[in-house]
C-alpha positions as CSV (number, residue, x, y, z in Angstrom):
1,X,14.2,17.1,-21.3
2,X,12.2,14.1,-22.3
3,X,13.8,12.2,-19.5
4,X,12.6,14.6,-16.9
5,X,9.0,14.1,-18.1
6,X,9.5,10.3,-17.9
7,X,11.1,10.6,-14.4
8,X,8.1,12.5,-13.1
9,X,5.8,9.8,-14.5
10,X,7.6,6.9,-12.9
11,X,9.1,8.5,-9.7
12,X,6.2,7.1,-7.6
13,X,7.9,3.6,-8.1
14,X,11.0,4.5,-6.0
15,X,13.1,2.8,-4.9
16,X,13.5,0.3,-7.6
17,X,15.0,-3.0,-6.5
18,X,16.1,-5.6,-9.1
19,X,18.3,-8.4,-7.9
20,X,21.0,-6.8,-5.7
21,X,20.7,-3.4,-7.2
22,X,18.6,-0.7,-5.4
23,X,18.1,2.7,-7.1
24,X,16.5,5.8,-5.7
25,X,17.0,8.4,-8.5
26,X,15.4,11.2,-6.6
27,X,18.1,10.9,-4.0
28,X,20.8,9.9,-6.6
29,X,21.4,6.8,-4.5
30,X,22.5,3.4,-5.7
31,X,23.3,0.3,-3.6
32,X,24.6,-3.1,-4.6
33,X,24.7,-5.8,-2.0
34,X,24.0,-3.1,0.6
35,X,27.1,-1.1,-0.4
36,X,26.8,2.4,-1.9
37,X,27.7,2.6,-5.6
38,X,28.9,6.0,-6.8
39,X,27.5,7.1,-10.2
40,X,27.8,10.3,-12.1
41,X,24.5,12.2,-12.8
42,X,24.3,10.8,-16.4
43,X,25.2,7.3,-15.3
44,X,22.4,7.5,-12.6
45,X,19.9,8.9,-15.2
46,X,20.8,6.1,-17.6
47,X,20.5,3.4,-15.0
48,X,17.2,4.9,-13.8
49,X,15.8,4.8,-17.3
50,X,17.0,1.2,-17.9
51,X,15.7,-0.1,-14.6
52,X,12.4,1.7,-14.9
53,X,12.0,-0.1,-18.2
54,X,13.4,-3.4,-17.0
55,X,12.8,-6.3,-19.4
56,X,12.3,-4.0,-22.4
57,X,14.8,-3.6,-25.1
58,X,15.7,0.1,-25.5
59,X,17.2,1.1,-28.8
60,X,20.4,3.0,-28.9
61,X,18.7,6.0,-30.4
62,X,16.0,6.0,-27.8
63,X,18.5,5.9,-24.9
64,X,20.6,8.7,-26.5
65,X,17.6,10.9,-27.2
66,X,16.2,10.4,-23.7
67,X,19.3,10.8,-21.7
68,X,21.4,13.3,-23.7
69,X,19.0,14.8,-26.2
70,X,18.1,14.5,-29.9
71,X,21.5,15.9,-31.0
72,X,23.2,12.8,-29.6
73,X,20.9,10.3,-31.3
74,X,23.6,8.7,-33.5
75,X,26.5,8.7,-30.9
76,X,26.4,4.9,-30.3
77,X,30.1,4.9,-29.3
78,X,29.3,7.5,-26.6
79,X,26.5,5.2,-25.3
80,X,28.8,2.2,-25.3
81,X,31.3,4.1,-23.1
82,X,28.6,4.8,-20.5
83,X,27.3,1.3,-20.5
84,X,30.9,0.0,-19.9
85,X,31.3,2.5,-17.0
86,X,28.0,1.4,-15.4
87,X,28.8,-2.3,-15.8
88,X,32.2,-1.7,-14.1
89,X,30.2,-0.3,-11.1
90,X,27.2,-2.7,-10.8
91,X,28.2,-6.0,-12.3
92,X,30.1,-8.7,-10.4
93,X,31.7,-9.7,-13.7
94,X,31.5,-6.8,-16.2
95,X,32.6,-9.0,-19.1
96,X,29.6,-11.3,-18.4
97,X,26.9,-9.0,-17.3
98,X,23.7,-10.3,-15.7
99,X,22.0,-6.9,-15.2
100,X,22.8,-4.6,-18.1
101,X,22.5,-6.7,-21.2
102,X,23.4,-5.9,-24.8
103,X,20.9,-6.6,-27.6
104,X,23.2,-6.8,-30.6
105,X,22.7,-4.1,-33.2
106,X,19.6,-2.8,-31.3
107,X,20.4,-1.5,-27.9
108,X,20.3,-2.5,-24.2
109,X,18.0,-4.1,-21.7
110,X,18.1,-4.2,-17.9
111,X,17.2,-7.8,-16.9
112,X,13.9,-8.1,-15.0
113,X,14.5,-11.9,-14.4
114,X,16.6,-11.4,-11.3
115,X,15.3,-12.0,-7.9
116,X,16.7,-10.7,-4.6
117,X,19.2,-13.1,-3.1
118,X,18.6,-14.3,0.5
């Protein structure tokens, strides 16, 4: 529910392009290197929230509350599973991510230091 309010506030910024990842959440469309990336609805919601807040560290509890609701606030393992799935789809090397970064014992951050490759 909170995510929908946030999405309405930031939807004017679409599409979001960071590095080689382009996201249009209203169309549920993600591209990497010009190729379509298929995400589930929750994966897309999570990626949207992370990219819309690129450069900011988002605490586990904040991500869980925003994407899944307050009843999931302490389900960190659940969140880790989704992060792993998203990394498998958007990272060149999921074991050494450059987009979706872990902030140990805090949460996750989508890198804002990436520029579009020529």
